[in-house]
Structures are given as C-alpha cells and as structure tokens.
Backbone as a printed PyTorch tensor [residue, N CA C, xyz], in Angstrom:
tensor([[[ -2.3070,   8.2250,  -3.4030],
         [ -1.4310,   6.9940,  -3.6830],
         [ -0.4260,   7.4930,  -4.6790]],

        [[  0.8500,   7.0670,  -4.3930],
         [  1.9520,   7.3000,  -5.3310],
         [  2.5290,   6.0170,  -5.8290]],

        [[  2.6680,   5.8640,  -7.1290],
         [  3.0110,   4.4570,  -7.6180],
         [  4.3750,   4.6700,  -8.4400]],

        [[  5.1850,   3.6290,  -8.1480],
         [  6.4760,   3.4790,  -8.9970],
         [  6.0410,   2.6640, -10.3270]],

        [[  6.9220,   2.4570, -11.1170],
         [  6.7220,   1.7630, -12.4200],
         [  6.5500,   0.2100, -12.1070]],

        [[  5.6850,  -0.4610, -12.8880],
         [  5.6570,  -1.9870, -12.7200],
         [  6.9000,  -2.5440, -13.0110]],

        [[  7.4130,  -3.4090, -12.2720],
         [  8.7290,  -4.0900, -12.7110],
         [  8.4710,  -5.6310, -12.4180]],

        [[  9.4680,  -6.4380, -12.7730],
         [  9.4390,  -7.8430, -12.5380],
         [ 10.5850,  -8.3460, -11.6990]],

        [[ 10.2750,  -9.4010, -10.7330],
         [ 11.4740,  -9.8690, -10.0350],
         [ 12.1710, -10.8180, -11.0300]],

        [[ 13.3630, -11.2350, -10.5440],
         [ 14.2900, -12.2480, -11.4870],
         [ 13.5000, -13.5480, -11.8340]],

        [[ 12.5220, -13.7280, -11.0420],
         [ 11.7130, -15.0270, -11.3500],
         [ 10.4540, -14.6890, -12.2570]],

        [[ 10.4000, -13.4020, -12.7090],
         [  9.3990, -12.9490, -13.6280],
         [  8.0220, -12.5910, -12.9760]],

        [[  8.0290, -12.3180, -11.6910],
         [  6.7900, -12.1330, -10.9300],
         [  6.5700, -10.5270, -11.0690]],

        [[  5.3640, -10.0800, -11.4320],
         [  5.1140,  -8.5510, -11.4690],
         [  5.2760,  -8.0770,  -9.9750]],

        [[  5.8990,  -6.8890,  -9.8770],
         [  5.9850,  -6.2800,  -8.4720],
         [  5.8200,  -4.7990,  -8.6530]],

        [[  5.1220,  -4.1160,  -7.7260],
         [  4.9290,  -2.6760,  -7.7650],
         [  5.0920,  -2.1020,  -6.4220]],

        [[  6.1350,  -1.1480,  -6.2930],
         [  6.2620,  -0.5330,  -4.9850],
         [  5.2750,   0.8230,  -5.2000]],

        [[  4.7030,   1.1700,  -3.9790],
         [  3.8960,   2.3510,  -3.8530],
         [  3.8090,   2.8850,  -2.5410]],

        [[  3.2390,   4.1290,  -2.3990],
         [  3.1120,   4.5900,  -1.1230],
         [  1.5840,   4.9940,  -0.8950]],

        [[  0.9250,   4.7940,   0.1960],
         [ -0.4150,   5.1270,   0.4290],
         [ -0.4460,   6.2310,   1.5490]],

        [[ -1.4910,   7.0490,   1.4180],
         [ -1.5680,   8.1180,   2.4330],
         [ -2.9080,   7.6070,   3.3000]],

        [[ -2.7910,   7.6020,   4.6400],
         [ -3.8000,   7.1860,   5.4350],
         [ -4.2680,   8.3110,   6.4640]],

        [[ -5.5040,   8.6220,   6.4110],
         [ -6.1100,   9.6060,   7.1460],
         [ -7.3280,   8.9580,   7.7890]],

        [[ -7.4410,   9.2420,   9.1430],
         [ -8.5920,   8.6060,   9.9310],
         [ -8.7890,   9.2680,  11.2070]],

        [[ -9.7630,   9.0830,  11.8980],
         [ -9.9180,   9.4110,  13.3710],
         [-10.1330,   8.1340,  14.1500]],

        [[ -9.3990,   8.1370,  15.1570],
         [ -9.4220,   6.7570,  16.0580],
         [ -9.7440,   7.3330,  17.5590]],

        [[-10.3190,   6.3350,  18.1910],
         [-10.5620,   6.5510,  19.5790],
         [ -9.3590,   6.1430,  20.3650]],

        [[ -8.9900,   7.1130,  21.3140],
         [ -7.8610,   6.8540,  22.2000],
         [ -8.1290,   7.5400,  23.5760]],

        [[ -8.0190,   6.7860,  24.7290],
         [ -8.1220,   7.3780,  26.0630],
         [ -9.4850,   8.2120,  26.2660]],

        [[-10.5680,   7.6630,  25.6110],
         [-11.8440,   8.3580,  25.6770],
         [-12.0530,   9.3920,  24.8220]],

        [[-11.1190,   9.7620,  23.9470],
         [-11.3530,  10.9850,  23.1270],
         [-11.0090,  10.4730,  21.5520]],

        [[-11.0490,  11.4690,  20.6500],
         [-10.8140,  11.1230,  19.2870],
         [ -9.4490,  11.7400,  18.9710]],

        [[ -8.8130,  11.0440,  18.2080],
         [ -7.4700,  11.4320,  17.7690],
         [ -7.3210,  11.3190,  16.1760]],

        [[ -6.9730,  12.3770,  15.5540],
         [ -6.7550,  12.3230,  14.0970],
         [ -5.4500,  11.5980,  13.7810]],

        [[ -5.4720,  10.7000,  12.8510],
         [ -4.2930,   9.9670,  12.4900],
         [ -3.9780,  10.3420,  10.9470]],

        [[ -2.7740,  10.6800,  10.6290],
         [ -2.3700,  10.8250,   9.3060],
         [ -1.0050,  10.4280,   9.0790]],

        [[ -0.7780,   9.4000,   8.1140],
         [  0.5790,   8.8930,   7.8030],
         [  0.6260,   8.4160,   6.4570]],

        [[  1.9050,   8.3760,   6.0000],
         [  2.2920,   7.8230,   4.6790],
         [  2.9600,   6.4200,   4.9100]],

        [[  2.4390,   5.3830,   4.2000],
         [  2.8920,   4.1120,   4.2510],
         [  3.6150,   3.6110,   3.0510]],

        [[  4.7930,   2.9810,   3.1410],
         [  5.4960,   2.3620,   2.0730],
         [  4.9070,   1.0850,   1.9660]],

        [[  4.5480,   0.5870,   0.5750],
         [  3.9450,  -0.6730,   0.3750],
         [  4.4800,  -1.3250,  -0.8900]],

        [[  4.1830,  -2.6230,  -0.9240],
         [  4.6720,  -3.3560,  -2.2580],
         [  3.4570,  -4.3730,  -2.5480]],

        [[  3.3400,  -4.6230,  -3.8370],
         [  2.2700,  -5.5300,  -4.2780],
         [  2.8440,  -6.4360,  -5.3200]],

        [[  2.5600,  -7.5920,  -5.2370],
         [  2.9640,  -8.6550,  -6.2950],
         [  1.7940,  -9.2220,  -7.1630]],

        [[  2.2280,  -9.7640,  -8.2550],
         [  1.2970, -10.4940,  -9.1780],
         [  0.0590,  -9.7140,  -9.5370]],

        [[ -1.2210, -10.3140,  -9.2110],
         [ -2.5140,  -9.6530,  -9.6000],
         [ -2.6380,  -8.2550,  -9.0760]],

        [[ -2.3250,  -8.1030,  -7.7210],
         [ -2.5300,  -6.6970,  -7.2100],
         [ -1.4870,  -5.7710,  -7.7840]],

        [[ -0.4060,  -6.1680,  -8.1760],
         [  0.6100,  -5.2320,  -8.8650],
         [  0.0360,  -4.7770, -10.0580]],

        [[ -0.4780,  -5.6820, -10.8440],
         [ -1.1220,  -5.3260, -12.2180],
         [ -2.2560,  -4.3880, -12.0160]],

        [[ -3.0720,  -4.7070, -11.0870],
         [ -4.3550,  -3.8620, -10.7640],
         [ -3.9460,  -2.5180, -10.4360]],

        [[ -2.9210,  -2.3940,  -9.5350],
         [ -2.4750,  -0.9870,  -9.0910],
         [ -1.7850,  -0.2150, -10.2320]],

        [[ -0.9450,  -0.8800, -11.0500],
         [ -0.2660,  -0.3490, -12.2590],
         [ -1.2200,   0.3850, -13.1380]],

        [[ -2.3660,  -0.0260, -13.2310],
         [ -3.4260,   0.6570, -14.1280],
         [ -4.3110,   1.6760, -13.3200]],

        [[ -3.9810,   1.8920, -12.1560],
         [ -4.6560,   2.9680, -11.3560],
         [ -4.2320,   4.3400, -11.5760]],

        [[ -4.9830,   5.3280, -11.3820],
         [ -4.7050,   6.6750, -11.4070],
         [ -4.1150,   7.1940, -10.2220]],

        [[ -2.9870,   7.8120, -10.1200],
         [ -2.3950,   8.3810,  -9.0610],
         [ -3.3930,   9.2050,  -8.2250]],

        [[ -3.4770,   9.0350,  -6.9090],
         [ -4.4280,   9.7610,  -6.1640],
         [ -5.8080,   9.2220,  -5.9820]],

        [[ -6.0370,   8.0250,  -6.6570],
         [ -7.2850,   7.3540,  -6.4150],
         [ -7.3450,   6.7130,  -5.0180]],

        [[ -8.6880,   6.4900,  -4.6520],
         [ -8.8050,   5.9300,  -3.1720],
         [ -9.0060,   4.4380,  -3.3970]],

        [[ -8.2580,   3.7790,  -2.5600],
         [ -8.2030,   2.2620,  -2.5790],
         [ -8.3670,   1.8030,  -1.0040]],

        [[ -8.8840,   0.5460,  -0.9120],
         [ -8.6990,  -0.0150,   0.3900],
         [ -7.7320,  -1.1250,   0.1840]],

        [[ -6.6000,  -1.2500,   1.1040],
         [ -5.5170,  -2.0630,   1.0960],
         [ -5.4780,  -2.9300,   2.1610]],

        [[ -5.4920,  -4.2500,   1.9400],
         [ -5.2860,  -5.1660,   2.9860],
         [ -4.1160,  -5.9880,   2.7680]],

        [[ -3.4450,  -6.4620,   3.8830],
         [ -2.1200,  -7.1030,   3.8340],
         [ -1.5670,  -7.2810,   5.0400]],

        [[ -0.1770,  -7.4630,   5.0380],
         [  0.6010,  -7.7010,   6.2680],
         [  1.7980,  -6.7520,   6.2120]],

        [[  2.2600,  -6.3920,   7.4820],
         [  3.5220,  -5.6540,   7.6790],
         [  4.7420,  -6.6710,   7.7660]],

        [[  5.8410,  -6.1290,   7.1370],
         [  7.0300,  -6.9170,   7.2730],
         [  8.1590,  -5.9650,   7.1340]],

        [[  9.4650,  -6.4610,   7.6400],
         [ 10.6370,  -5.5910,   7.4860],
         [ 10.9690,  -5.4270,   5.9810]],

        [[ 11.4440,  -4.3020,   5.7180],
         [ 11.8040,  -3.8910,   4.2820],
         [ 12.9060,  -4.9460,   3.7740]],

        [[ 13.9010,  -5.3170,   4.6070],
         [ 14.8170,  -6.3100,   4.1150],
         [ 15.4890,  -6.8700,   5.3320]],

        [[ 16.4580,  -7.6940,   5.1040],
         [ 17.2980,  -8.3060,   6.2950],
         [ 18.0700,  -7.2300,   7.0500]],

        [[ 18.4910,  -6.2640,   6.1860],
         [ 19.2590,  -5.0640,   6.7540],
         [ 18.6410,  -3.9740,   7.1390]],

        [[ 17.3560,  -3.7870,   6.7630],
         [ 16.5620,  -2.6920,   7.2370],
         [ 15.2290,  -3.1140,   7.9720]],

        [[ 15.0190,  -2.6470,   9.2570],
         [ 13.7440,  -3.0980,   9.9690],
         [ 12.6850,  -2.1570,   9.7160]],

        [[ 12.8760,  -1.1480,   8.7210],
         [ 11.6880,  -0.2860,   8.2850],
         [ 10.5320,  -1.2600,   7.9180]],

        [[  9.3240,  -0.8350,   8.3060],
         [  8.1210,  -1.5950,   7.9500],
         [  7.5650,  -1.1980,   6.5660]],

        [[  7.1510,  -2.2370,   5.7410],
         [  6.6110,  -2.1590,   4.5100],
         [  5.2490,  -2.9100,   4.5160]],

        [[  4.2110,  -2.3850,   4.0840],
         [  3.0050,  -2.9680,   3.8760],
         [  2.9590,  -3.8150,   2.5950]],

        [[  2.8350,  -5.1430,   2.7810],
         [  2.6580,  -6.1840,   1.5950],
         [  1.2210,  -6.3780,   1.3360]],

        [[  0.8010,  -5.6460,   0.2130],
         [ -0.6430,  -5.6290,  -0.2890],
         [ -1.0610,  -6.9540,  -0.7080]],

        [[ -2.0230,  -7.6130,  -0.0710],
         [ -2.5020,  -8.8390,  -0.5430],
         [ -3.9240,  -8.9230,  -1.2350]],

        [[ -4.7070,  -7.6990,  -0.9080],
         [ -5.8750,  -7.4540,  -1.5180],
         [ -6.1510,  -5.9260,  -1.6580]],

        [[ -6.4300,  -5.6820,  -2.9830],
         [ -6.6660,  -4.2080,  -3.3370],
         [ -8.1020,  -4.0850,  -3.6630]],

        [[ -8.7930,  -3.1010,  -3.1740],
         [-10.2300,  -2.7760,  -3.5430],
         [-10.5130,  -1.3420,  -3.8890]],

        [[-10.8450,  -1.0130,  -4.9650],
         [-11.1310,   0.3470,  -5.3750],
         [-12.3560,   0.7590,  -4.4100]],

        [[-12.4220,   2.0350,  -3.8750],
         [-13.4560,   2.6240,  -3.2640],
         [-14.5870,   2.8760,  -4.3450]],

        [[-15.8710,   2.7180,  -4.0540],
         [-16.8800,   2.9350,  -5.0100],
         [-16.8680,   4.5900,  -5.3580]],

        [[-17.1630,   4.7540,  -6.7490],
         [-17.0400,   6.0530,  -7.2190],
         [-15.7480,   6.4270,  -7.6820]],

        [[-14.7940,   5.7230,  -7.6030],
         [-13.4150,   5.9940,  -7.9430],
         [-13.0960,   5.3600,  -9.2930]]])
C-alpha cells in the first residue's frame, strides 16, 4: 500500500489518496489465473484517518465502490468505504 499525505477538502473533510496492490488467483475457463494489479483509491473521513496512521506496505482488506476519477477522466478509482487490517498486521 502506498499512501499520500492526509489532506482536507474545502469543506474540511479528511481525504487520503492511496494505491493498493492486489494479488490473487482466480478461476477462469476451468483453470487458475494469477491476477496482479495496482489500484488507485481514495478514502474519506474515518477511513482516511485510519489509513493515515498505517504503515506503508501493511496488509488491509478494502471494501468500497468504483467510480470515474473525475468528470473529465474516465479512469477508475476505488472509493474505500470500509478498511480492515488483516490479523497479525
């Protein structure tokens, strides 16, 4: 996990941009496929503060939704609505 600095929106809401590395094995066409990708993400309020205190490289489970980065960019960004540290981290 790669974290930017904790910032605040003009309305005073804590916000944190970060990137997560995903590695897994998924079933496809009757076989196993290794999946590895890096995902741009953003967290607000409680989740932003929670992540700001995290150590880079720690393992977390992130739940949320995908949305376009902006009106002018259709690139996807994961909006983290729930952060859970994996046990032992």
